C-alpha positions as CSV (number, residue, x, y, z in Angstrom):
1,M,0.0,0.0,0.0
2,E,1.4,3.4,-1.0
3,T,1.5,6.2,1.5
4,V,-0.8,9.1,0.6
5,T,1.1,12.3,1.3
6,T,-0.4,15.7,2.3
7,Q,1.7,18.7,1.3
8,F,1.2,22.3,2.3
9,I,2.2,24.7,-0.5
10,T,1.2,28.3,-0.4
11,N,-1.5,27.6,2.1
12,N,-3.1,25.0,-0.1
13,I,-3.8,21.3,0.7
14,F,-2.6,18.8,-1.8
15,L,-3.9,15.2,-1.8
16,G,-2.7,12.1,-3.6
17,N,0.6,10.5,-4.6
18,C,2.5,13.5,-5.9
19,K,5.4,11.6,-7.6
20,Q,5.3,13.2,-10.9
21,E,5.5,16.8,-11.9
22,E,2.4,16.5,-14.1
23,E,0.3,15.3,-11.2
24,I,1.5,18.1,-9.0
25,Q,0.6,20.6,-11.7
26,N,-2.8,19.1,-12.1
27,W,-3.5,19.4,-8.3
28,K,-2.4,23.0,-8.4
29,E,-4.7,23.8,-11.2
30,N,-7.6,22.0,-9.6
31,L,-7.2,23.7,-6.3
32,A,-6.6,27.1,-7.9
33,A,-9.9,26.7,-9.7
34,I,-11.6,25.9,-6.4
35,V,-10.1,29.0,-4.7
36,R,-11.5,31.2,-7.5
37,Q,-15.0,30.1,-6.4
38,I,-14.5,31.0,-2.8
39,P,-15.7,34.5,-1.9
40,N,-13.4,37.2,-0.6
41,G,-13.4,37.4,3.2
42,E,-13.2,33.6,3.7
43,N,-9.4,33.3,3.6
44,E,-9.2,31.4,6.9
45,L,-11.4,28.7,5.3
46,K,-9.7,28.3,2.0
47,P,-7.6,25.3,2.9
48,V,-10.6,23.6,4.5
49,I,-12.9,24.3,1.6
50,Q,-10.2,23.1,-0.9
51,F,-10.0,19.9,1.0
52,L,-13.7,19.3,1.2
53,V,-14.3,20.1,-2.4
54,A,-11.4,17.9,-3.6
55,V,-12.6,14.9,-1.5
56,L,-16.4,15.3,-1.5
57,Q,-17.0,17.1,-4.8
58,P,-20.1,18.9,-3.4
59,S,-22.5,21.1,-5.3
60,R,-22.4,23.9,-2.8
61,I,-21.1,24.7,0.7
62,Y,-22.9,27.2,2.9
63,R,-21.5,28.9,6.0
64,I,-24.1,29.1,8.6
65,N,-23.9,32.3,10.6
66,H,-24.6,32.0,14.4
67,P,-24.8,35.4,16.1
68,S,-22.8,35.8,19.3
69,I,-24.7,36.3,22.5
70,E,-23.7,37.9,25.8
71,I,-22.3,34.8,27.5
72,D,-20.7,33.4,24.3
73,S,-18.6,35.5,22.0
74,K,-17.0,32.4,20.4
75,K,-16.8,32.3,16.6
76,Y,-18.6,29.2,15.3
77,I,-17.5,27.9,11.9
78,D,-20.5,25.8,10.7
79,L,-20.4,24.5,7.2
80,M,-23.4,22.9,5.4
81,I,-22.1,20.7,2.6
82,V,-24.6,19.9,-0.2
83,L,-23.8,16.7,-2.1
84,P,-25.2,16.2,-5.7
85,T,-28.2,13.8,-5.9
86,S,-26.1,11.7,-8.2
87,S,-23.4,11.1,-5.6
88,Q,-22.8,7.4,-5.1
89,K,-21.2,7.6,-1.7
90,S,-23.2,7.2,1.5
91,F,-23.1,9.8,4.2
92,I,-21.7,7.1,6.6
93,E,-18.7,6.6,4.3
94,L,-18.0,10.3,4.2
95,E,-18.3,11.0,8.0
96,P,-14.5,10.5,8.7
97,V,-13.8,13.3,6.3
98,L,-15.8,15.7,8.4
99,E,-13.7,15.2,11.5
100,I,-11.9,18.4,10.9
101,P,-10.0,19.8,13.9
102,Y,-9.4,23.6,14.2
103,V,-9.0,26.7,12.1
104,N,-7.3,29.4,14.1
105,N,-8.3,27.6,17.3
106,E,-11.9,27.4,16.3
107,L,-13.7,24.0,15.7
108,V,-15.1,23.5,12.3
109,S,-18.5,21.8,12.3
110,C,-19.8,20.2,9.1
111,S,-23.0,18.6,8.1
112,L,-24.0,16.7,4.9
113,H,-27.1,17.4,3.0
114,N,-28.6,15.9,-0.2
115,E,-29.1,18.4,-3.0
116,G,-32.5,17.1,-4.0
117,N,-33.8,17.2,-0.4
118,L,-32.4,20.7,0.1
119,K,-34.1,22.1,-3.1
120,E,-37.4,20.5,-2.0
121,N,-37.1,22.0,1.5
122,L,-36.3,25.4,0.0
123,S,-39.3,25.2,-2.4
124,R,-41.7,24.5,0.5
125,G,-40.2,27.2,2.7
126,H,-38.5,25.1,5.4
127,I,-37.5,27.5,8.2
128,F,-33.9,26.4,8.8
129,Y,-32.9,26.1,5.1
130,S,-34.7,29.2,4.0
131,L,-32.9,31.3,6.7
132,H,-29.4,29.9,6.1
133,C,-29.2,28.8,2.4
134,M,-29.0,32.3,1.0
135,N,-26.6,33.5,-1.6
136,E,-24.6,35.6,0.8
137,N,-23.8,32.5,2.9
138,I,-22.3,30.5,-0.1
139,V,-18.6,29.8,0.3
140,Y,-18.4,27.4,-2.6
141,D,-20.6,26.8,-5.7
142,N,-19.9,24.5,-8.6
143,S,-22.5,26.6,-10.6
144,K,-24.1,23.5,-12.1
145,T,-27.6,23.9,-10.8
146,E,-30.0,26.6,-9.7
147,Y,-31.6,26.6,-6.2
148,P,-34.9,28.1,-5.2
149,V,-34.3,31.5,-3.5
150,P,-37.0,32.8,-1.1
151,T,-37.9,36.4,-1.6
152,L,-36.9,39.1,0.9
153,L,-40.6,39.5,1.8
154,T,-40.9,35.7,2.5
155,I,-37.8,35.8,4.7
156,N,-39.1,38.7,6.7
157,E,-42.5,37.2,7.1
158,M,-40.9,34.0,8.3
159,K,-38.8,35.9,10.8
160,Q,-41.8,37.7,12.2
161,Q,-43.7,34.4,12.6
162,I,-40.7,32.9,14.4
163,K,-40.4,35.8,16.7
164,E,-44.1,35.9,17.6
165,G,-44.4,32.1,17.9
166,F,-41.4,31.8,20.2
167,Q,-42.5,34.6,22.4
168,Q,-45.8,32.9,22.9
169,D,-44.5,29.4,23.4
170,I,-41.5,30.2,25.7
171,Q,-43.9,31.5,28.3
172,K,-44.8,28.0,29.4
173,A,-41.1,27.2,30.0
174,I,-40.8,30.5,32.0
175,N,-43.9,29.6,34.1
176,F,-42.3,26.3,35.1
177,R,-39.1,28.1,36.2
178,E,-41.1,30.7,38.2
179,A,-43.1,28.0,39.8
180,A,-39.8,26.3,40.8
181,E,-38.7,29.6,42.4
182,L,-41.9,29.7,44.5
183,L,-41.5,26.1,45.6
184,M,-37.9,26.8,46.6
185,E,-39.1,29.6,48.9
186,N,-41.3,26.9,50.7
187,K,-38.4,24.4,50.8
188,S,-40.1,22.0,48.5
189,S,-36.8,21.0,46.8
190,Q,-37.9,17.5,45.7
191,I,-40.5,18.5,43.1
192,V,-38.5,21.7,42.2
193,A,-36.1,19.6,40.2
194,F,-38.9,18.2,38.0
195,F,-40.2,21.8,37.3
196,L,-36.7,22.9,36.3
197,H,-36.4,19.8,34.1
198,Q,-39.6,20.8,32.3
199,S,-38.5,24.4,32.0
200,I,-35.2,23.3,30.3
201,E,-37.0,20.7,28.1
202,L,-39.6,23.2,26.8
203,T,-36.9,25.9,26.2
204,Y,-34.9,23.5,24.0
205,R,-37.9,22.3,22.2
206,N,-39.2,25.8,21.5
207,V,-35.8,26.9,20.0
208,L,-35.8,23.7,17.8
209,K,-39.4,24.3,16.8
210,H,-38.9,27.9,15.7
211,L,-35.4,27.8,14.3
212,E,-35.5,24.4,12.6
213,G,-39.2,23.6,12.3
214,Y,-38.6,20.5,14.2
215,D,-40.6,19.4,17.3
216,K,-38.5,16.8,19.0
217,K,-40.7,15.0,21.5
218,T,-38.4,13.6,24.1
219,H,-37.9,14.1,27.8
220,S,-34.1,13.5,27.5
221,L,-32.3,16.8,28.0
222,Q,-29.1,15.2,26.7
223,A,-30.9,14.3,23.4
224,L,-32.3,17.7,23.1
225,R,-28.9,19.3,23.6
226,K,-27.5,17.2,20.8
227,Y,-30.2,18.5,18.4
228,I,-29.9,22.1,19.6
229,R,-26.2,22.1,18.7
230,R,-26.9,22.7,15.0
231,S,-29.4,25.5,15.2
232,A,-28.1,27.2,18.4
233,P,-24.6,26.1,19.4
234,Q,-24.5,29.1,21.7
235,L,-27.0,27.4,24.0
236,Y,-25.2,24.1,24.0
237,T,-22.5,25.2,26.3
238,I,-24.8,26.3,29.2
239,F,-25.5,22.7,30.3
240,N,-22.5,20.9,28.9
241,D,-20.3,18.5,30.8
242,D,-17.1,20.5,30.8
243,T,-16.9,20.7,34.6
244,Q,-17.8,18.1,37.4
245,E,-20.4,20.5,38.8
246,K,-22.2,20.7,35.4
247,K,-22.0,17.0,34.9
248,Q,-23.6,16.5,38.3
249,M,-26.3,18.9,37.5
250,N,-27.1,17.2,34.3
251,E,-27.3,13.8,36.0
252,I,-29.7,15.2,38.6
253,L,-31.9,16.8,36.0
254,E,-32.1,13.6,33.8
255,D,-33.1,11.6,36.9
256,A,-35.5,14.3,38.1
257,Y,-38.1,13.7,35.4
258,I,-39.1,10.4,37.1
259,S,-37.5,10.4,40.6
260,A,-38.6,13.8,41.7
261,R,-42.2,12.7,41.3
262,Y,-42.2,9.1,42.3
263,N,-39.2,8.5,44.6
264,S,-39.7,9.7,48.1
265,D,-35.9,9.4,48.8
266,F,-35.0,11.8,46.0
267,N,-33.5,14.9,47.6
268,I,-31.1,17.5,46.4
269,E,-29.0,20.0,48.3
270,D,-30.4,23.6,48.2
271,T,-27.1,24.9,46.8
272,I,-27.3,22.6,43.8
273,I,-30.9,23.4,43.1
274,S,-30.0,27.1,43.3
275,N,-27.2,26.6,40.8
276,I,-29.5,24.8,38.5
277,L,-32.0,27.5,38.7
278,N,-29.4,30.1,37.8
279,Q,-28.4,28.1,34.8
280,V,-32.0,27.7,33.7
281,T,-32.5,31.5,33.9
282,L,-29.4,32.0,31.9
283,L,-30.5,29.5,29.3
284,Q,-33.9,31.2,28.8
285,D,-32.4,34.7,28.7
286,C,-29.9,33.6,26.1
287,S,-32.6,31.9,24.1
288,V,-34.7,35.0,24.0
289,S,-31.6,37.1,23.0
290,L,-30.7,34.6,20.3
291,I,-34.2,34.6,18.7
292,E,-34.2,38.4,18.8
293,K,-30.9,38.4,16.8
294,Q,-32.0,35.7,14.4
295,T,-35.2,37.5,13.5
296,I,-33.8,40.9,12.8
297,Q,-35.6,42.0,9.6
298,S,-33.5,41.7,6.4
299,V,-33.1,44.7,4.1
300,N,-31.9,45.2,0.6
301,T,-28.2,45.9,0.3
């Protein structure tokens, strides 16, 4: 088996067995052609996009813009890779390619999408794709096919519906949190954990519903966090497992859905409950802020 070498020449990634001068020249020409299709301002992504295009041969690549919020100014690099309907490779085969590490210390997140399905979703006005699959978000296009483009009026109407729908639906999650606060004042810590679980669950589900058009019916907060990572990665970090304290809180919350109601021995220290409540408040404040930023009306430029 011959070793596949990867060379870095003038910030470009070269793949393959570059033994002959002609092969090297062909790779240079191919990658130069790819670069010409990458918009200005995406210099940090050029090596990554070259690599993805050379290996996956996608129709398009979009960069999803996730607005920063107060607690999280991190820059997220989220690429939506659209594969031609004619592609013979399965998504499972291609997953190892997507394990891209870092660009300037930022993790690159990638997702694969079928071109036919994407065009159908755009045609019927799917929330997530309509908001993100716009011309200004394209970082690579092979220009071989046209995609439905929602009008500015349609986008703004959709944003207004998202804003109004979320404001109405999030109130139930806030009510659970406020009920938990009242119960804490009366030292009813056992059932408080269940109320906080419900408050988090409904917050996640409402964000998913209004930013992705997806109503995930599950009581597993871990599962909901996994889904929220694509549409709202800013919220993912609030209840992640990066510290022992957060890991303990997550275990308590997962257990609380059943045990807080049916296990008389289920008890939680007041300090832990108080910390969880603070995190729930933060999650909901950030969710409201995120929806506000995502639904700012678009204008002609």
